[in-house]
TIZARO-519602 format. One record per residue (C-alpha): residue number from 0; residue in one letter; chain; x, y, z. Coordinates in Angstrom, 2 decimals, padded with zeros to 5 digits, always signed. Example, Ala and Ser with C-alpha at 12.3 -4.5 7.8 and 13.67 -1.06 7.14 Angstrom:
<tivo num="0" residuo="A" cadena="A" c1="+012.30" c2="-004.50" c3="+007.80"/>
<tivo num="1" residuo="S" cadena="A" c1="+013.67" c2="-001.06" c3="+007.14"/>
END
This chain:
<tivo num="0" residuo="M" cadena="A" c1="-002.15" c2="+003.20" c3="+009.32"/>
<tivo num="1" residuo="P" cadena="A" c1="-003.79" c2="+000.17" c3="+007.67"/>
<tivo num="2" residuo="V" cadena="A" c1="-004.85" c2="+000.56" c3="+004.08"/>
<tivo num="3" residuo="K" cadena="A" c1="-006.86" c2="-001.57" c3="+001.73"/>
<tivo num="4" residuo="I" cadena="A" c1="-005.96" c2="-001.18" c3="-001.94"/>
<tivo num="5" residuo="C" cadena="A" c1="-008.10" c2="-002.05" c3="-004.92"/>
<tivo num="6" residuo="K" cadena="A" c1="-006.08" c2="-004.27" c3="-007.27"/>
<tivo num="7" residuo="E" cadena="A" c1="-007.95" c2="-002.91" c3="-010.28"/>
<tivo num="8" residuo="C" cadena="A" c1="-007.60" c2="+000.86" c3="-009.86"/>
<tivo num="9" residuo="G" cadena="A" c1="-004.97" c2="+001.15" c3="-007.13"/>
<tivo num="10" residuo="N" cadena="A" c1="-007.10" c2="+003.48" c3="-005.01"/>
<tivo num="11" residuo="E" cadena="A" c1="-006.73" c2="+003.09" c3="-001.28"/>
<tivo num="12" residuo="V" cadena="A" c1="-009.19" c2="+003.15" c3="+001.62"/>
<tivo num="13" residuo="W" cadena="A" c1="-007.75" c2="+004.28" c3="+004.94"/>
<tivo num="14" residuo="C" cadena="A" c1="-008.80" c2="+003.47" c3="+008.50"/>
<tivo num="15" residuo="D" cadena="A" c1="-007.15" c2="+003.63" c3="+011.92"/>
<tivo num="16" residuo="C" cadena="A" c1="-009.79" c2="+002.25" c3="+014.27"/>
<tivo num="17" residuo="Y" cadena="A" c1="-007.84" c2="-001.04" c3="+014.64"/>
<tivo num="18" residuo="S" cadena="A" c1="-010.99" c2="-002.94" c3="+015.48"/>
<tivo num="19" residuo="E" cadena="A" c1="-010.95" c2="-006.68" c3="+014.81"/>
<tivo num="20" residuo="N" cadena="A" c1="-014.43" c2="-006.32" c3="+013.29"/>
<tivo num="21" residuo="C" cadena="A" c1="-013.36" c2="-003.61" c3="+010.85"/>
<tivo num="22" residuo="N" cadena="A" c1="-013.20" c2="-004.83" c3="+007.24"/>
<tivo num="23" residuo="I" cadena="A" c1="-010.04" c2="-002.77" c3="+006.71"/>
<tivo num="24" residuo="C" cadena="A" c1="-008.10" c2="-002.84" c3="+009.99"/>
<tivo num="25" residuo="G" cadena="A" c1="-009.29" c2="-006.28" c3="+011.03"/>
<tivo num="26" residuo="P" cadena="A" c1="-007.90" c2="-008.36" c3="+008.16"/>
<tivo num="27" residuo="Y" cadena="A" c1="-004.66" c2="-006.38" c3="+007.94"/>
<tivo num="28" residuo="K" cadena="A" c1="-002.25" c2="-008.41" c3="+010.04"/>
<tivo num="29" residuo="P" cadena="A" c1="+001.45" c2="-009.23" c3="+009.63"/>
<tivo num="30" residuo="Y" cadena="A" c1="+001.74" c2="-011.87" c3="+006.93"/>
<tivo num="31" residuo="Y" cadena="A" c1="+004.44" c2="-014.54" c3="+006.76"/>
<tivo num="32" residuo="N" cadena="A" c1="+004.57" c2="-018.12" c3="+005.51"/>
<tivo num="33" residuo="V" cadena="A" c1="+006.93" c2="-020.77" c3="+004.17"/>
<tivo num="34" residuo="R" cadena="A" c1="+006.96" c2="-019.34" c3="+000.65"/>
<tivo num="35" residuo="L" cadena="A" c1="+007.95" c2="-015.90" c3="+001.92"/>
<tivo num="36" residuo="H" cadena="A" c1="+010.59" c2="-017.50" c3="+004.14"/>
<tivo num="37" residuo="Q" cadena="A" c1="+012.03" c2="-019.19" c3="+001.07"/>
<tivo num="38" residuo="A" cadena="A" c1="+012.03" c2="-015.86" c3="-000.77"/>
<tivo num="39" residuo="F" cadena="A" c1="+014.03" c2="-014.21" c3="+002.04"/>
<tivo num="40" residuo="E" cadena="A" c1="+016.57" c2="-017.03" c3="+001.83"/>
<tivo num="41" residuo="A" cadena="A" c1="+016.65" c2="-016.83" c3="-001.98"/>
<tivo num="42" residuo="A" cadena="A" c1="+017.32" c2="-013.08" c3="-001.93"/>
<tivo num="43" residuo="S" cadena="A" c1="+020.15" c2="-013.62" c3="+000.54"/>
<tivo num="44" residuo="L" cadena="A" c1="+021.74" c2="-016.30" c3="-001.66"/>
<tivo num="45" residuo="V" cadena="A" c1="+021.33" c2="-014.43" c3="-004.97"/>
<tivo num="46" residuo="H" cadena="A" c1="+023.00" c2="-011.31" c3="-003.53"/>
<tivo num="47" residuo="K" cadena="A" c1="+025.59" c2="-013.16" c3="-001.43"/>
<tivo num="48" residuo="G" cadena="A" c1="+028.86" c2="-011.22" c3="-001.35"/>
<tivo num="49" residuo="Q" cadena="A" c1="+027.35" c2="-008.11" c3="-002.98"/>
<tivo num="50" residuo="E" cadena="A" c1="+027.56" c2="-004.77" c3="-001.20"/>
<tivo num="51" residuo="R" cadena="A" c1="+025.73" c2="-001.46" c3="-001.44"/>
<tivo num="52" residuo="K" cadena="A" c1="+027.58" c2="+001.45" c3="-003.00"/>
<tivo num="53" residuo="N" cadena="A" c1="+026.14" c2="+003.59" c3="-000.24"/>
<tivo num="54" residuo="P" cadena="A" c1="+026.76" c2="+003.05" c3="+002.57"/>
<tivo num="55" residuo="V" cadena="A" c1="+029.96" c2="+001.23" c3="+001.70"/>
<tivo num="56" residuo="G" cadena="A" c1="+030.33" c2="-002.26" c3="+003.14"/>
<tivo num="57" residuo="V" cadena="A" c1="+026.64" c2="-002.87" c3="+003.84"/>
<tivo num="58" residuo="P" cadena="A" c1="+025.33" c2="-006.16" c3="+002.37"/>
<tivo num="59" residuo="F" cadena="A" c1="+023.26" c2="-005.47" c3="-000.73"/>
<tivo num="60" residuo="V" cadena="A" c1="+020.43" c2="-007.71" c3="+000.45"/>
<tivo num="61" residuo="S" cadena="A" c1="+019.60" c2="-005.10" c3="+003.10"/>
<tivo num="62" residuo="H" cadena="A" c1="+018.19" c2="-003.02" c3="+000.22"/>
<tivo num="63" residuo="C" cadena="A" c1="+015.91" c2="-005.90" c3="-000.80"/>
<tivo num="64" residuo="F" cadena="A" c1="+014.62" c2="-006.19" c3="+002.77"/>
<tivo num="65" residuo="A" cadena="A" c1="+014.00" c2="-002.42" c3="+002.91"/>
<tivo num="66" residuo="V" cadena="A" c1="+011.99" c2="-002.49" c3="-000.33"/>
<tivo num="67" residuo="Y" cadena="A" c1="+009.99" c2="-005.45" c3="+000.99"/>
<tivo num="68" residuo="D" cadena="A" c1="+009.24" c2="-003.54" c3="+004.19"/>
<tivo num="69" residuo="L" cadena="A" c1="+008.05" c2="-000.45" c3="+002.32"/>
<tivo num="70" residuo="V" cadena="A" c1="+005.78" c2="-002.48" c3="+000.03"/>
<tivo num="71" residuo="H" cadena="A" c1="+004.48" c2="-004.57" c3="+002.93"/>
<tivo num="72" residuo="Q" cadena="A" c1="+003.09" c2="-001.43" c3="+004.56"/>
<tivo num="73" residuo="Y" cadena="A" c1="+000.46" c2="-001.34" c3="+001.81"/>
<tivo num="74" residuo="T" cadena="A" c1="-000.18" c2="-004.92" c3="+000.74"/>
<tivo num="75" residuo="N" cadena="A" c1="-000.17" c2="-008.52" c3="+001.91"/>
<tivo num="76" residuo="D" cadena="A" c1="-000.24" c2="-009.85" c3="-001.65"/>
<tivo num="77" residuo="E" cadena="A" c1="+002.22" c2="-012.73" c3="-001.56"/>
<tivo num="78" residuo="D" cadena="A" c1="+003.53" c2="-012.50" c3="-005.12"/>
<tivo num="79" residuo="T" cadena="A" c1="+004.09" c2="-008.75" c3="-004.78"/>
<tivo num="80" residuo="L" cadena="A" c1="+006.04" c2="-009.21" c3="-001.55"/>
<tivo num="81" residuo="I" cadena="A" c1="+008.19" c2="-011.97" c3="-003.02"/>
<tivo num="82" residuo="A" cadena="A" c1="+008.88" c2="-009.88" c3="-006.11"/>
<tivo num="83" residuo="A" cadena="A" c1="+009.90" c2="-007.00" c3="-003.82"/>
<tivo num="84" residuo="L" cadena="A" c1="+012.48" c2="-009.25" c3="-002.18"/>
<tivo num="85" residuo="L" cadena="A" c1="+013.76" c2="-010.47" c3="-005.56"/>
<tivo num="86" residuo="H" cadena="A" c1="+013.37" c2="-007.26" c3="-007.56"/>
<tivo num="87" residuo="D" cadena="A" c1="+017.12" c2="-007.01" c3="-008.31"/>
<tivo num="88" residuo="A" cadena="A" c1="+017.77" c2="-010.74" c3="-008.69"/>
<tivo num="89" residuo="I" cadena="A" c1="+017.79" c2="-010.88" c3="-012.50"/>
<tivo num="90" residuo="E" cadena="A" c1="+019.50" c2="-007.51" c3="-012.91"/>
<tivo num="91" residuo="D" cadena="A" c1="+022.38" c2="-008.30" c3="-010.56"/>
<tivo num="92" residuo="N" cadena="A" c1="+022.82" c2="-012.04" c3="-011.14"/>
<tivo num="93" residuo="E" cadena="A" c1="+021.04" c2="-012.82" c3="-014.41"/>
<tivo num="94" residuo="E" cadena="A" c1="+021.54" c2="-016.58" c3="-014.81"/>
<tivo num="95" residuo="I" cadena="A" c1="+021.00" c2="-017.63" c3="-011.20"/>
<tivo num="96" residuo="G" cadena="A" c1="+018.52" c2="-014.82" c3="-010.56"/>
<tivo num="97" residuo="M" cadena="A" c1="+016.27" c2="-015.90" c3="-013.41"/>
<tivo num="98" residuo="Q" cadena="A" c1="+016.19" c2="-019.48" c3="-012.14"/>
<tivo num="99" residuo="V" cadena="A" c1="+015.34" c2="-018.32" c3="-008.63"/>
<tivo num="100" residuo="V" cadena="A" c1="+012.59" c2="-015.93" c3="-009.74"/>
<tivo num="101" residuo="L" cadena="A" c1="+011.06" c2="-018.56" c3="-012.06"/>
<tivo num="102" residuo="S" cadena="A" c1="+010.81" c2="-020.96" c3="-009.13"/>
<tivo num="103" residuo="F" cadena="A" c1="+008.26" c2="-018.61" c3="-007.50"/>
<tivo num="104" residuo="G" cadena="A" c1="+005.88" c2="-018.56" c3="-010.48"/>
<tivo num="105" residuo="D" cadena="A" c1="+004.81" c2="-016.47" c3="-013.45"/>
<tivo num="106" residuo="D" cadena="A" c1="+003.28" c2="-013.58" c3="-011.49"/>
<tivo num="107" residuo="V" cadena="A" c1="+006.48" c2="-012.98" c3="-009.52"/>
<tivo num="108" residuo="L" cadena="A" c1="+008.47" c2="-013.20" c3="-012.76"/>
<tivo num="109" residuo="E" cadena="A" c1="+006.23" c2="-010.64" c3="-014.43"/>
<tivo num="110" residuo="Y" cadena="A" c1="+006.67" c2="-008.12" c3="-011.60"/>
<tivo num="111" residuo="V" cadena="A" c1="+010.44" c2="-008.62" c3="-011.44"/>
<tivo num="112" residuo="Q" cadena="A" c1="+010.81" c2="-008.23" c3="-015.22"/>
<tivo num="113" residuo="Y" cadena="A" c1="+008.92" c2="-004.93" c3="-015.09"/>
<tivo num="114" residuo="V" cadena="A" c1="+011.32" c2="-003.52" c3="-012.48"/>
<tivo num="115" residuo="T" cadena="A" c1="+014.49" c2="-004.93" c3="-014.06"/>
<tivo num="116" residuo="E" cadena="A" c1="+016.49" c2="-002.34" c3="-015.96"/>
<tivo num="117" residuo="P" cadena="A" c1="+017.35" c2="-003.03" c3="-019.63"/>
<tivo num="118" residuo="P" cadena="A" c1="+020.77" c2="-004.60" c3="-020.28"/>
<tivo num="119" residuo="K" cadena="A" c1="+023.78" c2="-002.38" c3="-020.87"/>
<tivo num="120" residuo="Y" cadena="A" c1="+024.27" c2="-003.79" c3="-024.38"/>
<tivo num="121" residuo="D" cadena="A" c1="+021.80" c2="-004.36" c3="-027.21"/>
<tivo num="122" residuo="D" cadena="A" c1="+021.49" c2="-007.57" c3="-029.25"/>
<tivo num="123" residuo="D" cadena="A" c1="+024.26" c2="-006.42" c3="-031.59"/>
<tivo num="124" residuo="G" cadena="A" c1="+026.69" c2="-005.84" c3="-028.75"/>
<tivo num="125" residuo="N" cadena="A" c1="+026.45" c2="-002.05" c3="-028.85"/>
<tivo num="126" residuo="K" cadena="A" c1="+026.50" c2="-000.28" c3="-025.51"/>
<tivo num="127" residuo="I" cadena="A" c1="+023.25" c2="+001.48" c3="-024.63"/>
<tivo num="128" residuo="K" cadena="A" c1="+023.75" c2="+004.92" c3="-023.12"/>
<tivo num="129" residuo="W" cadena="A" c1="+022.97" c2="+005.27" c3="-019.39"/>
<tivo num="130" residuo="R" cadena="A" c1="+020.24" c2="+007.89" c3="-019.88"/>
<tivo num="131" residuo="Q" cadena="A" c1="+018.59" c2="+005.85" c3="-022.62"/>
<tivo num="132" residuo="R" cadena="A" c1="+018.43" c2="+002.78" c3="-020.40"/>
<tivo num="133" residuo="K" cadena="A" c1="+016.80" c2="+004.79" c3="-017.61"/>
<tivo num="134" residuo="S" cadena="A" c1="+014.20" c2="+006.13" c3="-020.06"/>
<tivo num="135" residuo="M" cadena="A" c1="+013.48" c2="+002.61" c3="-021.31"/>
<tivo num="136" residuo="Y" cadena="A" c1="+012.98" c2="+001.49" c3="-017.73"/>
<tivo num="137" residuo="A" cadena="A" c1="+010.59" c2="+004.36" c3="-016.97"/>
<tivo num="138" residuo="K" cadena="A" c1="+008.50" c2="+003.85" c3="-020.11"/>
<tivo num="139" residuo="K" cadena="A" c1="+007.74" c2="+000.19" c3="-019.37"/>
<tivo num="140" residuo="L" cadena="A" c1="+006.58" c2="+001.14" c3="-015.85"/>
<tivo num="141" residuo="K" cadena="A" c1="+003.94" c2="+003.52" c3="-017.22"/>
<tivo num="142" residuo="Y" cadena="A" c1="+001.45" c2="+000.73" c3="-017.88"/>
<tivo num="143" residuo="A" cadena="A" c1="+002.83" c2="-001.80" c3="-015.40"/>
<tivo num="144" residuo="P" cadena="A" c1="+000.56" c2="-003.66" c3="-012.95"/>
<tivo num="145" residuo="L" cadena="A" c1="+000.04" c2="-002.16" c3="-009.50"/>
<tivo num="146" residuo="G" cadena="A" c1="+002.46" c2="-004.55" c3="-007.77"/>
<tivo num="147" residuo="A" cadena="A" c1="+005.33" c2="-003.63" c3="-010.10"/>
<tivo num="148" residuo="K" cadena="A" c1="+004.67" c2="+000.09" c3="-009.65"/>
<tivo num="149" residuo="M" cadena="A" c1="+004.71" c2="-000.26" c3="-005.87"/>
<tivo num="150" residuo="I" cadena="A" c1="+008.01" c2="-002.15" c3="-006.00"/>
<tivo num="151" residuo="S" cadena="A" c1="+009.61" c2="+000.38" c3="-008.35"/>
<tivo num="152" residuo="A" cadena="A" c1="+008.54" c2="+003.31" c3="-006.17"/>
<tivo num="153" residuo="A" cadena="A" c1="+009.78" c2="+001.59" c3="-003.00"/>
<tivo num="154" residuo="D" cadena="A" c1="+013.09" c2="+000.74" c3="-004.69"/>
<tivo num="155" residuo="K" cadena="A" c1="+013.74" c2="+004.38" c3="-005.59"/>
<tivo num="156" residuo="I" cadena="A" c1="+012.52" c2="+005.65" c3="-002.21"/>
<tivo num="157" residuo="H" cadena="A" c1="+015.15" c2="+003.57" c3="-000.46"/>
<tivo num="158" residuo="N" cadena="A" c1="+017.89" c2="+004.56" c3="-002.92"/>
<tivo num="159" residuo="I" cadena="A" c1="+017.10" c2="+008.27" c3="-002.59"/>
<tivo num="160" residuo="N" cadena="A" c1="+016.91" c2="+008.08" c3="+001.20"/>
<tivo num="161" residuo="S" cadena="A" c1="+020.29" c2="+006.34" c3="+001.27"/>
<tivo num="162" residuo="L" cadena="A" c1="+021.68" c2="+009.37" c3="-000.58"/>
<tivo num="163" residuo="L" cadena="A" c1="+019.94" c2="+011.82" c3="+001.75"/>
<tivo num="164" residuo="I" cadena="A" c1="+021.28" c2="+010.04" c3="+004.83"/>
<tivo num="165" residuo="A" cadena="A" c1="+024.80" c2="+010.02" c3="+003.36"/>
<tivo num="166" residuo="H" cadena="A" c1="+024.52" c2="+013.74" c3="+002.61"/>
<tivo num="167" residuo="R" cadena="A" c1="+023.54" c2="+014.48" c3="+006.21"/>
<tivo num="168" residuo="A" cadena="A" c1="+026.64" c2="+012.54" c3="+007.27"/>
<tivo num="169" residuo="G" cadena="A" c1="+028.81" c2="+014.88" c3="+005.19"/>
<tivo num="170" residuo="V" cadena="A" c1="+029.28" c2="+012.70" c3="+002.11"/>
<tivo num="171" residuo="N" cadena="A" c1="+029.37" c2="+014.33" c3="-001.33"/>
<tivo num="172" residuo="V" cadena="A" c1="+026.76" c2="+012.00" c3="-002.81"/>
<tivo num="173" residuo="W" cadena="A" c1="+027.15" c2="+013.23" c3="-006.38"/>
<tivo num="174" residuo="K" cadena="A" c1="+030.76" c2="+012.06" c3="-006.51"/>
<tivo num="175" residuo="M" cadena="A" c1="+029.47" c2="+008.55" c3="-005.90"/>
<tivo num="176" residuo="M" cadena="A" c1="+027.44" c2="+008.63" c3="-009.13"/>
<tivo num="177" residuo="T" cadena="A" c1="+028.41" c2="+007.58" c3="-012.63"/>
<tivo num="178" residuo="T" cadena="A" c1="+026.61" c2="+010.64" c3="-014.04"/>
<tivo num="179" residuo="N" cadena="A" c1="+026.04" c2="+014.23" c3="-012.95"/>
<tivo num="180" residuo="A" cadena="A" c1="+023.41" c2="+015.40" c3="-010.48"/>
<tivo num="181" residuo="E" cadena="A" c1="+021.14" c2="+016.92" c3="-013.14"/>
<tivo num="182" residuo="D" cadena="A" c1="+020.91" c2="+013.62" c3="-015.03"/>
<tivo num="183" residuo="Q" cadena="A" c1="+020.13" c2="+011.74" c3="-011.82"/>
<tivo num="184" residuo="I" cadena="A" c1="+017.32" c2="+014.12" c3="-010.87"/>
<tivo num="185" residuo="S" cadena="A" c1="+015.97" c2="+014.09" c3="-014.43"/>
<tivo num="186" residuo="R" cadena="A" c1="+015.74" c2="+010.31" c3="-014.60"/>
<tivo num="187" residuo="Y" cadena="A" c1="+013.92" c2="+010.14" c3="-011.25"/>
<tivo num="188" residuo="Q" cadena="A" c1="+011.49" c2="+012.81" c3="-012.43"/>
<tivo num="189" residuo="E" cadena="A" c1="+010.83" c2="+010.85" c3="-015.61"/>
<tivo num="190" residuo="L" cadena="A" c1="+010.11" c2="+007.74" c3="-013.54"/>
<tivo num="191" residuo="V" cadena="A" c1="+007.68" c2="+009.61" c3="-011.26"/>
<tivo num="192" residuo="E" cadena="A" c1="+005.78" c2="+010.84" c3="-014.31"/>
<tivo num="193" residuo="A" cadena="A" c1="+005.72" c2="+007.35" c3="-015.83"/>
<tivo num="194" residuo="L" cadena="A" c1="+004.52" c2="+005.70" c3="-012.62"/>
<tivo num="195" residuo="S" cadena="A" c1="+001.74" c2="+008.22" c3="-012.24"/>
<tivo num="196" residuo="N" cadena="A" c1="+000.68" c2="+007.66" c3="-015.89"/>
<tivo num="197" residuo="D" cadena="A" c1="-000.43" c2="+011.26" c3="-016.33"/>
<tivo num="198" residuo="W" cadena="A" c1="-001.43" c2="+011.28" c3="-012.64"/>
<tivo num="199" residuo="S" cadena="A" c1="-004.14" c2="+008.65" c3="-013.17"/>
<tivo num="200" residuo="W" cadena="A" c1="-002.41" c2="+006.50" c3="-010.53"/>
<tivo num="201" residuo="S" cadena="A" c1="-002.12" c2="+007.87" c3="-007.01"/>
<tivo num="202" residuo="H" cadena="A" c1="-000.55" c2="+005.94" c3="-004.16"/>
<tivo num="203" residuo="P" cadena="A" c1="+001.20" c2="+006.75" c3="-000.85"/>
<tivo num="204" residuo="L" cadena="A" c1="+004.47" c2="+005.26" c3="-002.17"/>
<tivo num="205" residuo="L" cadena="A" c1="+004.32" c2="+007.47" c3="-005.24"/>
<tivo num="206" residuo="K" cadena="A" c1="+003.63" c2="+010.51" c3="-003.07"/>
<tivo num="207" residuo="Q" cadena="A" c1="+006.57" c2="+009.62" c3="-000.82"/>
<tivo num="208" residuo="L" cadena="A" c1="+008.84" c2="+009.15" c3="-003.83"/>
<tivo num="209" residuo="K" cadena="A" c1="+007.91" c2="+012.57" c3="-005.18"/>
<tivo num="210" residuo="S" cadena="A" c1="+008.47" c2="+014.18" c3="-001.77"/>
<tivo num="211" residuo="D" cadena="A" c1="+011.86" c2="+012.51" c3="-001.31"/>
<tivo num="212" residuo="L" cadena="A" c1="+012.89" c2="+013.51" c3="-004.82"/>
<tivo num="213" residuo="D" cadena="A" c1="+012.04" c2="+017.13" c3="-004.01"/>
<tivo num="214" residuo="F" cadena="A" c1="+014.45" c2="+016.95" c3="-001.05"/>
<tivo num="215" residuo="L" cadena="A" c1="+017.14" c2="+015.39" c3="-003.22"/>
<tivo num="216" residuo="S" cadena="A" c1="+016.68" c2="+018.07" c3="-005.87"/>
<tivo num="217" residuo="Q" cadena="A" c1="+017.53" c2="+020.72" c3="-003.28"/>
<tivo num="218" residuo="L" cadena="A" c1="+021.05" c2="+019.26" c3="-003.01"/>
<tivo num="219" residuo="V" cadena="A" c1="+021.87" c2="+020.09" c3="-006.63"/>
END
């Protein structure tokens, strides 16, 4: 169903008449141009040779495309869509990823930096604990711009659904994790609360994330 979202407050207006004269359905058409094409190619190059942990053997860039697709259901904003494609570029390939993201402009860089997790080591070379890094990530999303929040929610939606699909296939998903199930659920819950910013931000992607997390919680 087409949706028009206010960039200031994030509230959405729904319509399903699909009339060309409708100010909501009419303008909402598939969006693609040279810059987006370049972003697809850039994501493929940055993540070349990388694979998803789940399912095993699947090219990592498929995750980037899935996040793009989820975000694209709710916006045609070019910088947001490009950032969705490149959301893991800096985190997974810092030197090259930063150069690639910078080539698409400051707005894309801002979104990607918001959804990039903190490094594993601090400036003094001390390792930052896994749970602490997840909390740091969640806290900076609390007051993030709408585009970054949409990307973060879509990112976690796809990750959680990958786990749910693996579970239905008989895989013990918790054995695939670096931490226990309770910690995983807790960090997702913290992110949901941060994204909602005391529930002042409501969005279909946030609602889907919360629903998917409820399903995942039932597996614990």
